[in-house]
N, C-alpha and C positions, 0 to 999 in steps of 0.2 A: 641253306638256298646259296652257293656260290655265284660271284657274278664277277667277271672279267672288269680290270680296272676302267677300261672307255666305253663300256656297252652300257646300256640304259636298263633299269631294273623294268623286269614285265610283271613280277607281281609284288607286294608288300607282305609280308609275313605279321600276322598279327600274334600276341601271345596271351596264354591263358593263364594260371596261376604258378609262378614258378618255383620248382622242388615238389609242385603236387600232381604233376602231368599223369601220373599213374593213377591218381587218384580222381580224373575230370569226369568219368563217368560216375561216382558217388557224389560228386561236388553239382552234379548238374540237375540230380534229383530237386534240391532244395530253389536250385534258381530257378528249376520250371514251373517247379510250387508259387514261386514270386511271380512269376510273369501271369499264372495263369489267373492268382487272385487278384495283379494288379490289373488285369483286362477285363475281367469279373465283374470287379468293383466299379471302377471306370464305365464300363457298359451299362452298369445298374443304375450308377448316378445319372446317366446320361439319359435313360428310360422312364426313371421316377421324374427328373423335371421336364420331361416331353409329354408324359403322359398323365400329369396331376395337376389341372386349371390352378388348385392351391398354393402349387411352388411357379407359378408366373410370374417370379417379381424379382427384380432386379438381383438381390442376393443371388438367388439360386440361379439365374440365369450365367453371372460372372463363377459361380461354382459347376457351371456348365462349361465353360470355357476352361476353368484349371483342367476338368476331366479330359476335353479332348488335348489338351497340350502333355499330359501325363501318360495317354494312351500314345501320342505321337512319340514320345521320347522312349514308351515299353516296345513298339512294332518296330522300331528306328534302329534300336540295338539289339532285337531279339534273333535275326538272321544269323551274325557273326557269333554272336556269346552261345546260341544252341550249337553252330558248327563247331566250334573247338571243344567245348564242354563234351558234347556228345559221341562226337565222330573224329576228336582232335585233327579237323582241319583247319589249321591258321592262313592260309594263302586267300587273298584276296586278289583281285584285278582294280588296279589303280581308280578306272573310272568308278568301279563301285565303291571304291574308298569315298572317291571325292563325295559322291551322292550320299552317301550314308553318312560323313559329316556336316554335309548341309543341310538333311534332317534333324538331325542329333542338336547343330548349332540351332537352326529354326525353331526348334520344340524347346528348346532351352531358354530363349529369349521371349518366346512368346508366352511361355510359363510367369519368365520375371517381368514379363509386363501385365498379365493377367495377376499376379501377387499385388502389385502397384496398385492399378486401378481397384481391386478387391480392398484395400487398405483406406482408398478415397469413398467407398462404397461405405466402410465402416464410419469414418469420419463424419460424412454427411448425415448418416440417421445417426448420430448420439450428437451433432453439433447443432443441427435444425430439424427435428424430426419431424414437425410438422410441416415441412416442403419438403422432404425426401421421397415421395412419390411426385411431385410436381416435376421437381428437377430431374431426376433419373427413370423417363418415361420409357418405355420398350423401345420405342424407337429410336431414343439416342442410344440406351445399352447396343442395340444393334449396330448401330454407326460406332460406336465404341468398339465393340469385337472385330468387326470388320477391318478398321484404322489399325489396330493390333495386329492382325494376322498379315496386311500390308506391310507393316512395321517390318515383322519379322521376315518376312520374304525378303524385302530389299535389303535388309541390313545386312543380311548374309548371304545372298545370292553373287556377289562378288569371289567370296571363297574357293568354292570350287573351280573358279574360272583363274584365278590367280594361282591357285595349286597346279593346275594342267599346264600353266606355262614353264612350272619349273623343268629343271632334267633330273633324274634321279638316276643315280650310279653308285657301287659301290655299297653303298648300307640301306637295306629291305628289310628291318627288324622294328618293329612298333613298339611303342611301351604300353598296351591297351588291349582290352578284348575287342575294341570297336577302335574306328578311324575317330581323330580329334583334329584340328588345324593345325595348333600348335605342335602335335606329335608328328603329323606330316610334314610339314614344311622344312624340321629341322635332319630329313632326309634326305634333302634337295641338295646337289653339286655346283647348282648355279644361286645367284643372288637373290637370293629370298626378303631383302629389305623392304620390300611393299607388303608382302605379307605377314611381316611384324609387326606393322603400323599398322596396317589394318586390322588384324588381330589384335592389337592393345586398344583400337577405337569401340572394336565392338564389345570386348569385354569393361571397356569405361563404361561402355552405354547399360552394359545389366548391372555393374556397381552405382551408375547411378539413379536406376531404377531403386538399388537396395535404400542410397541416401534419401529416397523420396519415402520410402516407407516407414524408417525412421521416424522424419520430419512428422508424416502422419500424424505417429504415435506419439511424439511429441504433441502435438495440438490436438489429439483424441484424451492425453493425460490432463491436459490443462483443462478441456472442455470436465472431464468428469468430476475433477477437484475442484471446479465451481458448482456442483451440485450439493446441497445442501445435505441431503439422506445418506445416511452409507448405504441403504440398501441398494436405493438408486444406484449409487456410486458402481457396486458390486454387480446388479444387473448390468448397468452400462457396458463395464470391464468384463464380465461374462462373456456378450456377444463376440467379442475380439478374440478369445481365446483360440478356436478353430484356425484362426486366421494366421495367429502367431505361432502356431506350431507348423501351418504350413511352411509357413517364412524361414522356419528353423532348420525343419526337415530339408528345405532349396539349396540354403545361404550354407549353413553349417561345412558341408563336405567340399562346397567350393573354396570358399575362403580357407577350409584345412588344406586342401589341396593345392592351393595359390600360395600358401605359408612355406608348405614343407618344400614345393619347390623353391622360393625364394629365399630361405632361410637355414634348411638342414643342409650341414656341410655331408653328413654320410647317411643321407634318407635310404631306408628299407625300400627294396623295388615292389616286396609284397606290398607292404603297406601303403605304397603308394596305386597300388592296382585293387585293392582293396577298397580304398577311400573312392577310388574314380567308377569304379562297377559299383559303388553304395549311392552315390552321385546318380545313377541312372535308373536303378534298382527300387529304392526306396521311397521315393516322392511319389511315384507312382502306385505303390503299395500302400506308403501309410494316408495317404491323402482321405483316399474313399473311406478307410476306416475311423480316421479322427473325425470327419464331418459327421460320419453315420453314428459315433459315438458321443458327439454333443452338441448335435442339432438334432433334436425331436422333433422336428417336423419331416425330415428327411427319415429318420431311425422307424418313425410310428409307419409311413409309407410302404416302407421297406417291407415292415413286419406283417403291414396289411396284405400286402401282395402275395406274400410267402406263405399265409392262411388261408388266403384262398384258392390257390395252386396246391394246398394241402389237401383243402374240403372237396376239391372235384373227384 
């Protein structure tokens, strides 16, 4: 799209996979399958936790919150990803772009917060199992969930408004298949210093969550090492495996992408786009699978529901 030097950009252009534009329709098949599995898996988790009274416990409530944030991430990126890979439609209106980045960043912050609170849940369950139920009551869990949602909204709410105040001219090509704050603000031809500072603050909050998760696991490890029985140690650590996998699945692409942008002198656009797409596609896809495989209670309830359906 050609734009005159002083005219304001009316449309932004997203990008698919460079050099493979001719194969977008074929690439759309695994992407559609990944979205289908992710949405089905997270909806299944929510349905099982809601309908099974035996799963009305803090750990499973937090798992339901994780499923909500994963659903939000999937549905936030779904429209532009499918438009690009199914119809080769790269254009997006600025306001639609700002709205998308609000939801993507909002659910990203929410997922980070949920992972933090889940690490606290694991620490309490291992460190103080006798008081676990009395500390994490259903009422407190509901308040924590509401607090996380409000925190996520308030933290990213300024982002679309700070982007709207900027002027966009000459450049309109974004670097991903969806809109991100740090990507969009680089297109501005007016002063974006406020966006840089506030975007860094939001990223810092997410990294603070990661630091607190690591601290939680240091305390968990300290508690586990104080247990005399080796079998009990392994049993305690086994309850954390699913959460550790979820943390790695979520944070590794973020940290890798940040490191590439910061340190790679000759970064490949293809690698950057693939990692960025992985950041939104993989956690919603893998989290339900990991928790179903590693959590017998969830697995048994899902298999039970499936068997009941087959018998009808």
